[in-house]
C-alpha positions in Angstrom: 7.8 -118.1 -46.7 7.2 -118.8 -50.2 9.5 -117.8 -52.9 9.2 -117.8 -56.7 12.5 -117.5 -57.9 13.3 -116.6 -61.5 17.1 -117.4 -62.2 19.7 -119.4 -63.8 20.6 -122.9 -63.3 23.5 -125.2 -63.7 24.3 -129.1 -63.1 27.5 -128.5 -61.6 28.3 -125.4 -59.2 26.5 -123.3 -57.3 24.8 -120.2 -59.2 21.7 -118.5 -59.6 18.8 -121.1 -58.3 21.3 -123.3 -57.3 22.9 -120.8 -55.1 19.6 -119.4 -53.8 17.4 -122.5 -53.2 19.0 -124.7 -50.8 19.9 -121.4 -48.3 16.3 -120.7 -48.2 15.0 -124.2 -48.1 17.7 -124.7 -45.2 16.4 -121.7 -43.3 12.9 -123.5 -43.9 11.5 -121.5 -46.8 9.6 -122.8 -49.6 11.1 -122.2 -53.2 9.4 -122.4 -56.5 12.4 -122.2 -58.8 11.9 -121.6 -62.5 14.9 -121.6 -64.6 15.9 -118.8 -67.1 18.8 -121.2 -68.6 20.0 -124.9 -68.3 23.9 -124.9 -68.4 26.4 -127.7 -67.7 28.3 -124.9 -65.4 28.5 -121.4 -65.1 30.1 -119.2 -67.7 33.2 -118.4 -65.8 34.9 -121.6 -66.6 35.2 -120.2 -70.1 33.3 -123.2 -71.8 29.7 -125.0 -70.9 26.8 -126.6 -72.6 23.3 -125.8 -72.4 21.2 -123.3 -73.5 19.1 -120.2 -72.5 15.2 -121.3 -71.6 13.1 -119.8 -74.5 10.9 -117.1 -73.1 7.7 -118.8 -73.7 8.7 -121.7 -71.7 9.6 -119.7 -68.7 6.3 -117.6 -69.2 4.3 -120.9 -69.3 5.6 -122.8 -66.0 5.1 -119.3 -64.2 1.1 -119.3 -65.8 1.2 -123.0 -64.5 2.1 -121.8 -61.2 -0.4 -119.3 -61.4 -3.1 -121.6 -62.5 -2.7 -123.4 -59.5 -3.9 -120.3 -57.6 -0.4 -120.4 -55.8 0.7 -116.5 -56.9 -1.4 -115.4 -53.9 0.5 -117.2 -51.6 4.2 -116.1 -52.6 5.7 -113.8 -50.3 8.8 -112.9 -52.5 9.9 -112.7 -55.9 13.7 -113.1 -56.8 15.1 -112.5 -60.3 18.4 -112.7 -61.3 20.6 -113.6 -64.7 18.6 -113.3 -67.3 20.2 -115.2 -70.3 18.6 -113.3 -73.3 16.8 -110.0 -73.7 13.5 -111.9 -74.7 13.1 -113.0 -71.4 13.1 -109.2 -70.0 9.1 -109.2 -70.8 8.6 -112.3 -68.9 10.3 -111.2 -65.9 8.1 -108.0 -65.8 5.3 -109.7 -66.8 5.8 -112.5 -63.8 6.3 -109.3 -61.4 3.2 -108.0 -62.4 1.2 -111.3 -62.2 2.6 -111.9 -58.7 2.0 -108.3 -57.4 -2.0 -108.7 -58.7 -2.2 -111.8 -56.8 -0.8 -110.5 -53.7 -0.1 -106.7 -53.4 2.4 -107.2 -50.2 4.9 -109.3 -52.2 8.4 -108.1 -52.2 10.8 -108.3 -55.5 14.2 -108.8 -54.8 15.9 -107.7 -58.1 19.6 -109.0 -58.3 20.6 -107.3 -61.4 23.4 -109.9 -62.7 25.9 -108.2 -65.3 29.3 -109.2 -64.4 32.3 -108.7 -61.8 35.3 -106.6 -61.0 37.6 -109.7 -62.4 35.3 -110.5 -65.3 33.5 -107.3 -66.6 30.3 -107.8 -68.5 29.5 -111.6 -69.1 26.0 -111.2 -70.2 24.6 -110.3 -73.8 24.1 -106.8 -74.9 20.8 -105.1 -73.8 20.5 -106.9 -70.3 22.5 -103.9 -68.6 19.4 -101.4 -70.0 16.6 -103.9 -69.1 18.0 -103.5 -65.5 18.4 -100.1 -65.8 15.5 -98.8 -67.2 12.9 -101.2 -66.5 13.2 -104.1 -63.6 15.2 -101.7 -61.0 12.8 -99.3 -61.1 9.6 -101.5 -60.8 11.6 -103.7 -58.0 11.4 -103.2 -53.9 15.1 -104.5 -53.4 18.0 -104.2 -55.7 21.2 -106.3 -54.8 24.3 -105.3 -57.3 27.8 -105.9 -56.4 30.7 -103.3 -56.4 30.9 -103.7 -60.5 27.2 -103.8 -61.1 26.6 -100.7 -59.3 29.4 -98.7 -60.9 28.2 -100.0 -64.7 24.4 -99.6 -63.5 25.0 -96.0 -62.5 28.0 -94.6 -64.9 30.0 -93.9 -61.7 33.6 -94.7 -60.4 33.1 -95.6 -56.7 36.1 -95.6 -54.2 34.9 -94.0 -51.2 31.7 -94.9 -48.8 30.2 -91.3 -49.9 30.5 -92.0 -53.2 28.8 -95.4 -52.8 25.9 -94.2 -50.8 25.3 -91.9 -53.3 25.6 -94.1 -56.4 23.4 -96.7 -54.3 20.7 -93.9 -53.7 20.5 -93.0 -57.3 19.1 -96.6 -58.0 16.1 -95.6 -55.5 13.6 -94.3 -57.7 11.5 -97.0 -57.2 13.2 -99.5 -54.9 13.1 -99.1 -51.0 16.5 -100.5 -50.4 19.4 -101.3 -52.4 21.9 -103.9 -51.2 25.8 -103.9 -52.1 26.6 -107.2 -51.8 30.6 -106.9 -52.1 32.3 -103.4 -51.9 36.1 -102.8 -52.4 36.8 -99.1 -51.6 39.9 -97.2 -51.7 39.5 -96.0 -48.4 38.6 -99.2 -46.4 41.5 -101.7 -45.1 42.3 -104.0 -47.9 41.9 -107.2 -45.9 38.1 -106.5 -45.3 35.4 -106.9 -47.6 31.8 -105.1 -46.9 28.3 -105.2 -47.7 26.0 -101.8 -47.8 22.4 -101.7 -47.5 21.2 -98.2 -48.4 17.6 -96.7 -47.8 16.6 -93.1 -48.7 17.6 -91.9 -45.2 19.8 -94.3 -43.6 22.2 -96.6 -44.6 24.0 -99.6 -42.7 27.6 -101.3 -43.5 28.9 -104.7 -42.3 32.4 -105.8 -42.8 34.1 -109.1 -42.9 37.6 -110.4 -43.6 38.5 -110.9 -46.9 39.1 -114.7 -47.7 41.5 -115.4 -50.4 41.0 -117.6 -53.5 43.1 -118.4 -56.4 39.9 -118.2 -58.4 36.9 -116.5 -56.1 33.7 -118.8 -56.3 30.9 -117.6 -58.5 27.4 -117.5 -56.8 28.2 -115.5 -53.7 26.2 -112.8 -54.4 23.4 -115.1 -55.5 23.3 -116.6 -52.1 23.9 -113.3 -50.3 20.4 -111.7 -52.4 18.4 -114.6 -51.0 19.9 -114.9 -47.6 19.1 -111.4 -46.9 15.9 -111.1 -48.8 14.6 -114.0 -46.3 15.9 -112.3 -43.1 14.7 -108.7 -43.9 11.1 -109.8 -45.1 10.8 -112.2 -42.4 12.2 -109.3 -39.7 11.7 -106.2 -41.0 15.0 -105.3 -39.5 17.8 -104.3 -42.0 20.8 -104.5 -39.9 19.7 -107.9 -38.6 19.3 -109.4 -41.9 22.7 -107.5 -43.1 24.7 -109.2 -40.1 22.9 -112.6 -40.4 23.6 -112.8 -44.4 27.3 -112.0 -44.0 27.9 -113.9 -41.1 26.1 -116.8 -43.0 28.3 -116.2 -46.4 31.4 -115.9 -44.5 30.9 -119.3 -42.8 30.4 -120.8 -46.4 33.2 -119.1 -47.6 35.5 -120.4 -44.8 34.5 -123.9 -45.5 34.9 -123.6 -49.3 38.6 -122.2 -48.7 39.3 -125.0 -46.2 38.4 -127.5 -48.7 40.0 -126.3 -51.6 37.0 -125.8 -53.8 36.2 -123.2 -56.5 32.2 -123.7 -55.8 30.6 -122.7 -53.4 30.4 -125.4 -50.8 26.9 -125.1 -49.5 25.9 -128.4 -48.7 29.2 -129.2 -46.5 28.5 -125.7 -44.9 24.8 -125.9 -44.4 24.8 -126.2 -40.4 27.4 -123.4 -40.2 25.4 -121.4 -42.5 22.4 -121.8 -40.7 24.2 -121.0 -37.3 27.2 -119.6 -37.7 30.3 -119.9 -35.3 31.3 -116.3 -35.9 28.8 -113.5 -36.2 29.2 -109.7 -37.6 27.1 -106.8 -36.6 25.9 -104.3 -39.0 26.8 -100.7 -37.8 24.4 -97.9 -38.8 26.3 -95.1 -41.0 
């Protein structure tokens, strides 16, 4: 398959396009990466260098791809971190252009806003862009626990609350994938992912791997992996199982090597063929 991916880029580490591109390529897919920011490292370090890509530059790059006649061959659009509200219109325009060229394209929108240990780390206006404009137009939305609460204005501590909040986002999208769920009524040593459709939902649980500082980019990698498996197979449970098994293998290697950044390269073989497999259950 062929993916057009509009996300952030860092020179060091693995978030955004750096977390999505290699896993997709390792699965055998083509990725056309368009970077919404160019940073030295992700902002979780507290200091970084670089800048947000100008909106007209991002639009020009997409237009160049379009002028090559490639958008009709695009199978999926991935969008994630938006460094500036000015890029919002470019993201939406890109989605329109891709869909005009190929009505079957699947748009996976990862509403990158923040996380439970950091809070919001995007500029003002980005949350309303995702909530009001991007998510209603997407096919798949992939918030983490914190982002699901922020986007819906709901506190989530049980599975029923999770399902209700996720379904409130399905005013447009076909599916919501909660990429990391820590609910009060689940074992403390487990972490879950939940895929929620209008009429059915699937849950998968894996052991929680402890880190002094949790690696960033896990959700970016999961969104890419799940999208690829779901689009390819059409099977939500299968895609959920493969994505969860792969990211667990990557996190195991990351912890074993004592690294803060996802060890996607070192774990590449285990990412593609995990030694431990997890299975999704239908709720």
